[in-house]
C-alpha positions as MATLAB code, in Angstrom:
seq = 'MGKALFDGAWLGLAALFLTIGVANAGDVKGGKDHPLVSRYEGAEITRYRQEKFNEYTLLLGKPNGKEPGEHRTVEGAITQIRYQIDKERTSLEVYKNYEKALADAGFETLFKCKNEDCGGRAFNHLVVEYGDLSENHKDQRFLAAKLTRPEGTAYVSLYVVKAYAIGGPKHNTVMVQLDIIEEAAMETDKVAVDADAIGKGLDAEGHIAIYGIYFDSGSDKLKAESNEALGEIAKLLKARPKLNILVVGHTDSEGKLAYNMDLSKKRAAAVVGALTESHGIKASRLTPAGVGFLAPVASNRGDAGRALNRRVELVEH';
ca = [
     -10.456  -20.949   14.285;
     -11.523  -18.517   11.541;
      -9.015  -17.401    8.965;
      -8.265  -14.104    7.215;
      -7.051  -15.224    3.799;
      -5.318  -13.553    0.886;
      -5.979  -14.191   -2.794;
      -3.319  -13.827   -5.497;
      -0.665  -15.658   -7.437;
       1.837  -15.466   -4.588;
      -0.260  -17.918   -2.554;
      -0.042  -20.575   -5.264;
      -1.865  -23.878   -4.892;
      -1.874  -23.620   -1.121;
      -4.881  -21.299   -1.387;
      -6.951  -24.207   -2.662;
      -6.723  -25.912    0.711;
      -7.727  -22.941    2.870;
     -11.223  -22.117    4.107;
     -12.221  -18.716    2.745;
     -14.758  -16.532    4.545;
     -17.832  -16.011    2.385;
     -20.293  -13.141    2.130;
     -22.779  -12.848    4.997;
     -26.495  -12.150    4.546;
     -26.107   -9.390    7.143;
     -23.622   -7.408    5.029;
     -24.428   -3.755    4.457;
     -25.757   -3.078    0.957;
     -22.897   -2.921   -1.562;
     -20.367   -4.297    0.899;
     -17.869   -6.864   -0.347;
     -14.467   -8.258    0.535;
     -11.396   -6.781   -1.105;
      -9.687   -9.102   -3.634;
      -6.471   -8.982   -1.582;
      -7.956  -10.252    1.670;
     -11.113  -12.075    2.677;
     -13.066  -11.579    5.867;
     -12.531  -13.434    9.111;
     -14.766  -16.467    8.949;
     -18.360  -15.634    9.934;
     -17.850  -11.850    9.948;
     -20.355   -9.430    8.451;
     -19.721   -6.044    6.858;
     -21.315   -3.104    8.683;
     -19.642   -0.257    6.749;
     -18.102   -0.099    3.293;
     -16.534    2.700    1.271;
     -14.414    2.864   -1.872;
     -12.566    5.793   -3.452;
     -10.901    5.474   -6.832;
      -8.125    7.912   -5.973;
      -7.426    9.832   -2.792;
      -4.856   10.523   -0.105;
      -4.585    8.354    3.015;
      -2.700    8.926    6.276;
      -1.157    5.605    7.333;
      -0.320    5.728   11.048;
       3.161    4.474   11.940;
       3.448    5.540   15.561;
       1.776    7.086   18.586;
      -0.224   10.282   18.031;
       1.204   13.707   18.734;
      -1.621   15.037   20.868;
      -4.661   15.065   18.604;
      -2.513   14.949   15.470;
      -0.778   11.959   13.829;
       2.744   11.288   15.032;
       4.945    9.294   12.682;
       2.943    8.494    9.560;
       3.118    8.030    5.806;
       0.873    9.750    3.295;
      -0.035    7.372    0.471;
      -2.159    7.954   -2.604;
      -4.232    5.607   -4.693;
      -7.392    3.518   -4.632;
      -8.787    3.238   -1.099;
     -11.134    0.529    0.181;
     -12.419    0.773    3.763;
     -14.325   -2.158    5.255;
     -15.811   -2.450    8.757;
     -16.423   -6.008    9.957;
     -18.369   -7.249   12.974;
     -17.344  -10.639   14.379;
     -18.951  -13.081   16.836;
     -18.538  -11.935   20.457;
     -17.146  -15.361   21.359;
     -13.920  -14.368   19.601;
     -11.263  -12.220   21.266;
      -9.514   -9.282   19.680;
      -6.215  -11.151   20.067;
      -7.503  -14.211   18.212;
      -8.808  -12.143   15.321;
      -5.720   -9.938   15.180;
      -3.315  -12.902   15.197;
      -5.161  -14.506   12.256;
      -4.823  -11.350   10.189;
      -1.201  -10.832   11.236;
      -0.258  -14.350   10.140;
      -2.172  -14.078    6.871;
      -0.429  -10.802    6.044;
       2.999  -12.253    6.806;
       2.298  -15.407    4.791;
       1.249  -13.262    1.823;
       4.545  -11.361    1.862;
       3.476   -8.161    3.600;
       6.164   -6.234    5.476;
       5.101   -4.980    8.913;
       5.680   -1.236    9.204;
       4.191   -0.681   12.673;
       2.116   -2.546   15.223;
       0.855   -1.820   18.704;
      -1.768   -2.768   21.269;
      -3.893   -1.085   23.922;
      -2.277    1.900   25.652;
       0.998    1.332   23.788;
      -0.794    2.612   20.669;
      -1.547    5.918   22.339;
      -4.856    5.156   24.033;
      -7.946    7.191   23.247;
      -6.116    9.637   20.962;
      -5.011    6.799   18.702;
      -8.544    5.397   18.559;
      -9.882    8.776   17.458;
      -7.275    9.055   14.693;
      -7.532    5.594   13.190;
     -11.341    5.449   12.848;
     -14.176    7.869   12.232;
     -16.481    8.545   15.162;
     -18.996    5.713   15.516;
     -19.273    2.204   16.892;
     -15.497    1.810   17.235;
     -15.008    5.014   19.213;
     -13.926    4.882   22.857;
     -12.901    1.201   22.683;
      -9.220    1.954   23.168;
      -8.627   -0.288   26.190;
      -8.734   -3.377   23.981;
      -7.262   -2.233   20.665;
      -4.701   -3.766   18.331;
      -3.244   -2.175   15.212;
      -1.042   -3.231   12.317;
       0.260   -1.237    9.333;
       1.792   -3.326    6.554;
       3.147   -2.965    3.028;
       3.210   -5.302    0.027;
       5.530   -4.484   -2.881;
       4.220   -5.925   -6.157;
       4.721   -5.217   -9.889;
       1.334   -3.554  -10.361;
       1.941   -1.122   -7.506;
       2.537   -1.119   -3.763;
      -0.396   -2.020   -1.499;
      -0.757   -0.866    2.100;
      -2.980   -2.273    4.845;
      -4.207   -0.505    7.965;
      -5.730   -3.104   10.303;
      -7.503   -2.041   13.502;
      -9.125   -4.621   15.794;
     -11.097   -3.739   18.941;
     -13.435   -5.350   21.449;
     -16.582   -3.191   21.465;
     -17.001   -3.047   25.248;
     -18.007    0.631   25.264;
     -21.264    0.295   23.322;
     -24.561   -1.297   24.230;
     -27.086   -3.374   22.351;
     -26.307   -6.371   20.157;
     -22.837   -5.049   19.279;
     -21.693   -5.026   22.920;
     -18.482   -7.048   23.309;
     -18.353   -8.070   19.660;
     -14.979   -7.830   17.943;
     -14.906   -5.067   15.342;
     -12.339   -4.836   12.543;
     -11.535   -1.763   10.479;
      -9.634   -2.933    7.396;
      -8.332   -0.218    5.072;
      -6.475   -1.187    1.902;
      -4.672    1.416   -0.187;
      -3.343    0.460   -3.609;
      -0.875    2.966   -4.995;
      -1.653    3.930   -8.584;
      -1.255    6.927  -10.826;
      -4.254    9.207  -10.916;
      -6.216    9.091  -14.141;
      -5.195   12.103  -16.166;
      -6.271   13.592  -19.493;
      -9.743   14.141  -18.016;
      -9.569   17.842  -18.931;
      -8.853   18.709  -22.529;
      -5.764   20.817  -23.173;
      -7.209   23.403  -25.521;
      -6.740   27.125  -26.017;
     -10.091   27.994  -24.460;
      -9.435   25.968  -21.283;
      -5.920   27.409  -20.936;
      -7.263   30.940  -21.333;
      -9.980   30.403  -18.734;
      -7.419   29.005  -16.308;
      -5.164   32.020  -16.730;
      -8.111   34.404  -16.345;
      -9.295   32.708  -13.159;
      -6.005   31.945  -11.389;
      -3.250   33.764  -13.271;
      -1.526   30.431  -13.919;
      -2.362   26.963  -15.193;
      -0.604   23.587  -15.147;
      -0.198   21.860  -18.490;
       0.063   18.064  -18.270;
       0.162   17.440  -22.020;
       3.857   18.278  -22.393;
       6.130   15.248  -22.121;
       9.841   14.548  -21.673;
      11.786   11.355  -21.126;
      13.089   10.892  -17.587;
      16.061   13.181  -16.979;
      15.777   14.737  -20.458;
      14.877   18.206  -21.734;
      13.994   16.950  -25.232;
      10.319   17.349  -26.022;
       8.471   14.181  -27.024;
       6.234   14.134  -30.104;
       3.169   13.620  -27.867;
       3.619   17.246  -26.728;
       2.717   18.716  -30.126;
      -1.014   18.960  -29.475;
      -0.594   20.888  -26.206;
       2.035   23.175  -27.746;
      -0.294   23.924  -30.641;
      -3.108   24.913  -28.255;
      -0.792   27.203  -26.275;
       0.276   28.873  -29.524;
      -3.362   29.213  -30.603;
      -4.158   31.081  -27.384;
      -1.149   33.380  -27.730;
      -2.110   34.232  -31.310;
      -5.680   34.980  -30.247;
      -4.404   37.248  -27.446;
      -1.507   39.228  -28.950;
      -0.985   41.243  -25.754;
      -0.617   38.192  -23.523;
       2.901   37.514  -22.222;
       3.646   34.413  -20.166;
       6.239   32.808  -17.969;
       6.855   29.190  -18.923;
       7.784   27.467  -15.650;
       9.229   23.961  -15.434;
       8.509   21.773  -12.376;
       9.996   18.404  -11.405;
       9.423   15.781   -8.731;
      11.899   15.440   -5.856;
      13.947   12.553   -7.274;
      17.591   13.647   -7.335;
      19.351   16.674   -5.878;
      17.827   20.143   -5.864;
      20.517   21.746   -8.055;
      20.053   19.047  -10.709;
      16.269   19.490  -10.734;
      16.500   23.278  -10.838;
      18.691   23.028  -13.925;
      16.538   20.367  -15.581;
      13.301   22.278  -14.985;
      14.780   25.450  -16.514;
      16.053   23.526  -19.553;
      12.631   21.982  -20.062;
      10.967   25.392  -19.862;
      13.468   26.695  -22.419;
      12.640   23.751  -24.698;
       8.960   24.696  -24.592;
       9.789   28.324  -25.395;
      12.006   27.176  -28.252;
       9.241   25.038  -29.740;
       6.688   27.845  -29.511;
       8.995   30.332  -31.223;
      10.550   28.071  -33.845;
       7.608   25.874  -34.781;
       4.640   28.117  -34.048;
       5.898   31.620  -34.786;
       5.411   33.131  -31.309;
       7.765   36.041  -30.563;
      10.435   35.140  -28.019;
       9.883   38.472  -26.240;
       6.460   37.228  -25.106;
       7.842   34.090  -23.436;
      10.117   33.856  -20.398;
      11.437   30.433  -19.347;
      12.017   29.655  -15.689;
      12.605   26.548  -13.597;
      11.788   25.923   -9.941;
      12.676   22.211   -9.635;
      10.619   20.650   -6.867;
      10.152   23.839   -4.826;
       6.418   24.142   -5.593;
       4.790   20.676   -5.408;
       1.055   20.245   -5.837;
       1.065   16.746   -4.284;
       3.203   14.546   -2.041;
       6.432   13.272   -3.619;
       6.261   10.087   -1.514;
       4.322    8.112   -4.109;
       4.348    7.655   -7.881;
       0.964    9.332   -8.276;
       2.057   12.509   -6.486;
       5.360   12.677   -8.353;
       3.482   12.434  -11.662;
       1.401   15.466  -10.716;
       4.478   17.449   -9.709;
       6.192   16.898  -13.072;
       4.526   19.622  -15.098;
       4.892   22.856  -17.053;
       2.958   25.851  -15.802;
       2.020   28.975  -17.704;
       1.969   32.163  -15.627;
       0.526   35.417  -16.916;
       2.733   38.458  -16.464;
];
């Protein structure tokens, strides 16, 4: 029986004695197995897509009509692999191999279902894009799992179907949609914090988020790494003597609302204090305010989203 195998230190020496599926000559161009999990033995990759950072809806229950029911929104690096497996295999055989491999590797099962218990056709349409897996909901099996590890949590969405609803050489083959999401902070500092960029942002939107201002967790004391961003804000204000701004503190949703409202206002006041005391900007041109986590720009469910929500915004007024 073919095996779906996981690489990594947690497998130890046992991995040396397992048969690992190898690349198939029929793989789509650029397709490759994810480092966390190999293919089922003999499978070939028919679709492959990677995204360095994006949002993913992990299904954790039956659909609500055409919309997801219970689910979790996760952010990070996303790898989506479509495998085609010999038609002599059954969906149950393939699914059970993956389920065991996930459990042996330390994954926690978040949700699993089969056939109509998943939600039938509606579930099929949610879990995969329209294509060669569509309409195969009478023989479908699904598993959502989570692996907690030091370098960041990994999630797996595993969907296995028997392709009875399509013709040609793929008829009655077992198809696997394997999506792996690795939570990670989005790469930041891709846009320079300079006076010109801040000014253009204010002109275009009336507000701009500044991610170059740093505080320790739970603190309103500015870190030295904030000096460059503060200097650029001051440079803009000196170049535009009639510009007045609100300095608005934002937090993530960790902790109670009242605590975060107070912390965000104190952080905004710290920014105003630095601009007036160290950069000579008149206090009358700056108004501190704090809104806690009332205006998120990303989901607070993951580290990456929380990092985006912790920010200082400048608002023209």
